C-alpha positions in Angstrom: 14.6 69.2 -29.8 14.0 72.4 -27.8 13.2 75.5 -29.8 15.4 77.8 -27.6 18.7 77.2 -25.8 19.9 79.3 -22.9 23.6 79.6 -22.2 24.9 79.5 -19.5 22.3 77.3 -17.8 23.7 78.3 -14.4 24.7 81.8 -13.3 27.4 82.5 -10.8 27.0 85.9 -9.0 30.0 85.6 -6.7 30.3 86.4 -3.0 28.6 89.8 -2.4 27.0 91.3 0.7 23.3 90.8 1.4 21.1 93.3 -0.6 23.6 93.7 -3.4 22.1 93.8 -7.0 24.4 91.9 -9.4 24.0 92.3 -13.2 24.8 89.3 -15.3 23.4 87.9 -18.6 22.4 84.8 -20.5 22.4 84.3 -24.2 19.2 82.9 -25.7 19.6 81.0 -29.0 16.6 80.6 -31.3 16.9 77.2 -32.9 13.8 77.6 -35.1 13.2 79.1 -38.5 10.7 81.7 -37.0 11.2 84.7 -34.8 10.8 83.9 -31.1 9.3 86.5 -28.8 10.4 86.3 -25.2 7.5 88.0 -23.5 8.6 87.5 -19.9 10.8 85.4 -17.6 9.6 83.9 -14.3 12.0 83.0 -11.5 11.4 80.9 -8.5 11.9 83.9 -6.3 11.5 87.7 -6.6 15.3 88.1 -6.6 15.7 88.1 -10.4 14.5 90.9 -12.8 14.8 90.7 -16.6 14.8 94.3 -17.8 15.3 93.7 -21.5 12.0 91.8 -22.0 10.0 91.6 -24.1 12.6 90.8 -26.8 12.5 89.2 -30.2 15.2 86.7 -31.1 15.6 86.3 -34.9 15.3 82.9 -36.6 18.5 81.0 -36.1 19.9 83.9 -34.1 20.7 84.8 -30.6 20.2 87.6 -28.1 21.7 88.5 -24.7 19.2 89.0 -21.9 20.4 90.9 -18.8 19.5 89.4 -15.4 19.5 91.6 -12.3 19.8 89.4 -9.2 19.3 90.8 -5.7 21.3 88.7 -3.3 19.6 88.0 0.0 20.2 86.0 3.1 23.4 84.6 4.7 26.5 83.8 2.6 26.5 80.5 0.8 25.4 78.8 -2.4 21.7 78.9 -3.4 19.9 77.8 -6.5 16.8 79.3 -8.1 15.1 78.3 -11.3 14.0 80.6 -14.1 11.7 80.1 -17.1 11.4 82.1 -20.3 8.0 82.3 -21.9 
């Protein structure tokens, strides 16, 4: 019942040194009959940047959104949440 679907829901940036910027992407699917404007994305940290926003996803269509993640801290797994508005 959600108007947008984001794939993948989890991003794997791999094992990289502290301070490395990793570019990855998610695909946003618009499940509605109207254009969807992604005005901005908000992450739970300042480590993610979404340089392609704002972006319009056509009705029933999809668009790729680049995510630039700055890796920080000691090696290991970490999880951060992001929200598209």
